[in-house]
N, CA, C and O atoms as a GROMACS GRO file, in nm:
protein
  224
    1MET      N    1   0.084  -0.117   0.000
    1MET     CA    2   0.000   0.000   0.000
    1MET      C    3   0.088   0.123   0.000
    1MET      O    4   0.177   0.137   0.084
    2THR      N    5   0.064   0.212  -0.093
    2THR     CA    6   0.137   0.338  -0.098
    2THR      C    7   0.038   0.452  -0.081
    2THR      O    8  -0.076   0.444  -0.127
    3LEU      N    9   0.084   0.556  -0.016
    3LEU     CA   10  -0.001   0.672   0.003
    3LEU      C   11  -0.004   0.757  -0.124
    3LEU      O   12   0.092   0.757  -0.202
    4ALA      N   13  -0.111   0.828  -0.143
    4ALA     CA   14  -0.126   0.914  -0.260
    4ALA      C   15  -0.038   1.038  -0.246
    4ALA      O   16   0.000   1.076  -0.135
    5VAL      N   17  -0.007   1.100  -0.360
    5VAL     CA   18   0.078   1.219  -0.358
    5VAL      C   19   0.000   1.346  -0.392
    5VAL      O   20   0.057   1.454  -0.390
    6SER      N   21  -0.128   1.334  -0.424
    6SER     CA   22  -0.211   1.451  -0.448
    6SER      C   23  -0.344   1.431  -0.376
    6SER      O   24  -0.384   1.318  -0.345
    7ILE      N   25  -0.411   1.540  -0.350
    7ILE     CA   26  -0.538   1.532  -0.277
    7ILE      C   27  -0.642   1.455  -0.359
    7ILE      O   28  -0.716   1.373  -0.304
    8LYS      N   29  -0.648   1.481  -0.489
    8LYS     CA   30  -0.746   1.413  -0.573
    8LYS      C   31  -0.722   1.262  -0.574
    8LYS      O   32  -0.816   1.183  -0.562
    9GLU      N   33  -0.597   1.223  -0.589
    9GLU     CA   34  -0.564   1.080  -0.589
    9GLU      C   35  -0.598   1.016  -0.454
    9GLU      O   36  -0.647   0.904  -0.449
   10SER      N   37  -0.573   1.089  -0.346
   10SER     CA   38  -0.602   1.038  -0.213
   10SER      C   39  -0.752   1.019  -0.194
   10SER      O   40  -0.796   0.919  -0.136
   11GLU      N   41  -0.832   1.114  -0.242
   11GLU     CA   42  -0.977   1.102  -0.231
   11GLU      C   43  -1.028   0.981  -0.309
   11GLU      O   44  -1.116   0.909  -0.263
   12GLU      N   45  -0.971   0.958  -0.428
   12GLU     CA   46  -1.013   0.843  -0.508
   12GLU      C   47  -0.975   0.712  -0.440
   12GLU      O   48  -1.054   0.618  -0.438
   13LYS      N   49  -0.855   0.707  -0.383
   13LYS     CA   50  -0.813   0.586  -0.312
   13LYS      C   51  -0.903   0.560  -0.192
   13LYS      O   52  -0.940   0.446  -0.165
   14ARG      N   53  -0.937   0.667  -0.118
   14ARG     CA   54  -1.022   0.652   0.000
   14ARG      C   55  -1.160   0.598  -0.040
   14ARG      O   56  -1.212   0.507   0.026
   15LYS      N   57  -1.217   0.653  -0.146
   15LYS     CA   58  -1.348   0.604  -0.192
   15LYS      C   59  -1.339   0.458  -0.235
   15LYS      O   60  -1.431   0.379  -0.211
   16GLY      N   61  -1.229   0.422  -0.298
   16GLY     CA   62  -1.210   0.283  -0.338
   16GLY      C   63  -1.202   0.190  -0.218
   16GLY      O   64  -1.259   0.081  -0.220
   17HIS      N   65  -1.131   0.233  -0.114
   17HIS     CA   66  -1.121   0.152   0.007
   17HIS      C   67  -1.258   0.137   0.074
   17HIS      O   68  -1.291   0.031   0.126
   18LEU      N   69  -1.338   0.244   0.072
   18LEU     CA   70  -1.472   0.236   0.131
   18LEU      C   71  -1.562   0.143   0.050
   18LEU      O   72  -1.644   0.070   0.107
   19GLN      N   73  -1.549   0.145  -0.082
   19GLN     CA   74  -1.627   0.053  -0.165
   19GLN      C   75  -1.585  -0.091  -0.138
   19GLN      O   76  -1.669  -0.182  -0.134
   20ASP      N   77  -1.455  -0.112  -0.121
   20ASP     CA   78  -1.406  -0.246  -0.087
   20ASP      C   79  -1.467  -0.292   0.046
   20ASP      O   80  -1.508  -0.407   0.059
   21ALA      N   81  -1.471  -0.201   0.144
   21ALA     CA   82  -1.525  -0.236   0.275
   21ALA      C   83  -1.673  -0.276   0.264
   21ALA      O   84  -1.717  -0.370   0.330
   22LEU      N   85  -1.748  -0.205   0.181
   22LEU     CA   86  -1.889  -0.241   0.162
   22LEU      C   87  -1.902  -0.379   0.096
   22LEU      O   88  -1.989  -0.457   0.133
   23TYR      N   89  -1.817  -0.406   0.000
   23TYR     CA   90  -1.818  -0.538  -0.065
   23TYR      C   91  -1.789  -0.647   0.038
   23TYR      O   92  -1.859  -0.749   0.043
   24PHE      N   93  -1.685  -0.626   0.119
   24PHE     CA   94  -1.649  -0.726   0.219
   24PHE      C   95  -1.759  -0.741   0.324
   24PHE      O   96  -1.781  -0.851   0.375
   25ARG      N   97  -1.827  -0.633   0.355
   25ARG     CA   98  -1.937  -0.640   0.452
   25ARG      C   99  -2.050  -0.727   0.399
   25ARG      O  100  -2.107  -0.809   0.471
   26ARG      N  101  -2.082  -0.708   0.270
   26ARG     CA  102  -2.190  -0.788   0.210
   26ARG      C  103  -2.155  -0.937   0.207
   26ARG      O  104  -2.243  -1.022   0.218
   27ASN      N  105  -2.027  -0.967   0.193
   27ASN     CA  106  -1.983  -1.106   0.184
   27ASN      C  107  -1.934  -1.162   0.316
   27ASN      O  108  -1.876  -1.270   0.320
   28ARG      N  109  -1.956  -1.089   0.424
   28ARG     CA  110  -1.923  -1.132   0.561
   28ARG      C  111  -1.775  -1.165   0.580
   28ARG      O  112  -1.741  -1.264   0.644
   29LEU      N  113  -1.689  -1.082   0.523
   29LEU     CA  114  -1.544  -1.098   0.541
   29LEU      C  115  -1.498  -0.988   0.637
   29LEU      O  116  -1.453  -0.881   0.593
   30THR      N  117  -1.509  -1.014   0.766
   30THR     CA  118  -1.490  -0.908   0.865
   30THR      C  119  -1.347  -0.857   0.872
   30THR      O  120  -1.325  -0.736   0.884
   31LYS      N  121  -1.248  -0.946   0.864
   31LYS     CA  122  -1.108  -0.901   0.872
   31LYS      C  123  -1.073  -0.813   0.753
   31LYS      O  124  -1.007  -0.711   0.768
   32ALA      N  125  -1.117  -0.853   0.635
   32ALA     CA  126  -1.090  -0.775   0.514
   32ALA      C  127  -1.161  -0.640   0.522
   32ALA      O  128  -1.107  -0.538   0.479
   33LYS      N  129  -1.283  -0.640   0.577
   33LYS     CA  130  -1.358  -0.516   0.592
   33LYS      C  131  -1.284  -0.420   0.685
   33LYS      O  132  -1.272  -0.302   0.654
   34GLN      N  133  -1.236  -0.470   0.798
   34GLN     CA  134  -1.163  -0.386   0.892
   34GLN      C  135  -1.035  -0.331   0.830
   34GLN      O  136  -0.998  -0.216   0.855
   35THR      N  137  -0.968  -0.412   0.751
   35THR     CA  138  -0.846  -0.367   0.684
   35THR      C  139  -0.877  -0.255   0.585
   35THR      O  140  -0.804  -0.156   0.578
   36ALA      N  141  -0.983  -0.271   0.508
   36ALA     CA  142  -1.022  -0.168   0.411
   36ALA      C  143  -1.061  -0.039   0.482
   36ALA      O  144  -1.027   0.070   0.435
   37LEU      N  145  -1.132  -0.050   0.594
   37LEU     CA  146  -1.169   0.070   0.669
   37LEU      C  147  -1.046   0.140   0.728
   37LEU      O  148  -1.041   0.262   0.733
   38MET      N  149  -0.948   0.062   0.773
   38MET     CA  150  -0.825   0.120   0.825
   38MET      C  151  -0.748   0.193   0.715
   38MET      O  152  -0.692   0.300   0.738
   39ARG      N  153  -0.746   0.134   0.596
   39ARG     CA  154  -0.678   0.201   0.484
   39ARG      C  155  -0.747   0.331   0.447
   39ARG      O  156  -0.681   0.430   0.415
   40ALA      N  157  -0.880   0.334   0.452
   40ALA     CA  158  -0.954   0.457   0.426
   40ALA      C  159  -0.922   0.562   0.532
   40ALA      O  160  -0.909   0.680   0.500
   41LYS      N  161  -0.910   0.519   0.656
   41LYS     CA  162  -0.877   0.610   0.765
   41LYS      C  163  -0.737   0.668   0.747
   41LYS      O  164  -0.714   0.786   0.772
   42ILE      N  165  -0.643   0.585   0.704
   42ILE     CA  166  -0.506   0.631   0.681
   42ILE      C  167  -0.503   0.733   0.567
   42ILE      O  168  -0.431   0.833   0.575
   43GLU      N  169  -0.581   0.710   0.462
   43GLU     CA  170  -0.588   0.807   0.352
   43GLU      C  171  -0.647   0.939   0.400
   43GLU      O  172  -0.603   1.046   0.357
   44LYS      N  173  -0.746   0.933   0.488
   44LYS     CA  174  -0.806   1.055   0.542
   44LYS      C  175  -0.702   1.134   0.623
   44LYS      O  176  -0.693   1.256   0.612
   45MET      N  177  -0.622   1.062   0.704
   45MET     CA  178  -0.516   1.129   0.780
   45MET      C  179  -0.410   1.185   0.686
   45MET      O  180  -0.354   1.292   0.712
   46ASN      N  181  -0.381   1.114   0.578
   46ASN     CA  182  -0.285   1.162   0.480
   46ASN      C  183  -0.332   1.294   0.420
   46ASN      O  184  -0.253   1.388   0.405
   47GLN      N  185  -0.460   1.302   0.387
   47GLN     CA  186  -0.517   1.426   0.333
   47GLN      C  187  -0.507   1.539   0.435
   47GLN      O  188  -0.469   1.651   0.401
   48GLN      N  189  -0.540   1.508   0.558
   48GLN     CA  190  -0.549   1.610   0.662
   48GLN      C  191  -0.412   1.663   0.702
   48GLN      O  192  -0.395   1.784   0.716
   49TYR      N  193  -0.315   1.575   0.721
   49TYR     CA  194  -0.188   1.616   0.780
   49TYR      C  195  -0.076   1.638   0.680
   49TYR      O  196   0.015   1.717   0.706
   50PHE      N  197  -0.078   1.571   0.566
   50PHE     CA  198   0.036   1.578   0.476
   50PHE      C  199   0.005   1.646   0.343
   50PHE      O  200   0.094   1.709   0.284
   51LEU      N  201  -0.118   1.635   0.293
   51LEU     CA  202  -0.149   1.690   0.162
   51LEU      C  203  -0.225   1.822   0.168
   51LEU      O  204  -0.221   1.899   0.073
   52GLY      N  205  -0.293   1.848   0.276
   52GLY     CA  206  -0.372   1.970   0.288
   52GLY      C  207  -0.285   2.091   0.316
   52GLY      O  208  -0.162   2.083   0.314
   53GLU      N  209  -0.349   2.202   0.343
   53GLU     CA  210  -0.275   2.324   0.374
   53GLU      C  211  -0.204   2.308   0.507
   53GLU      O  212  -0.258   2.250   0.602
   54GLN      N  213  -0.084   2.360   0.513
   54GLN     CA  214  -0.006   2.351   0.635
   54GLN      C  215  -0.058   2.451   0.738
   54GLN      O  216  -0.095   2.562   0.702
   55PRO      N  217  -0.062   2.415   0.866
   55PRO     CA  218  -0.118   2.502   0.968
   55PRO      C  219  -0.027   2.619   1.007
   55PRO      O  220  -0.069   2.706   1.083
   56PHE      N  221   0.095   2.621   0.957
   56PHE     CA  222   0.187   2.729   0.996
   56PHE      C  223   0.228   2.812   0.877
   56PHE      O  224   0.305   2.907   0.891
   0.00000   0.00000   0.00000
């Protein structure tokens, strides 16, 4: 797994991870679902702390 280098790419990756989580939820694959949700969370943090506007 590699982090995105632009905000747009990060948003697309996050949406993809969330779609994966929904797929895994429908098929009752709980570990895979949790992994996909964690990846979406990491992309959100990437957007917030590394790709967004700097606070200083």
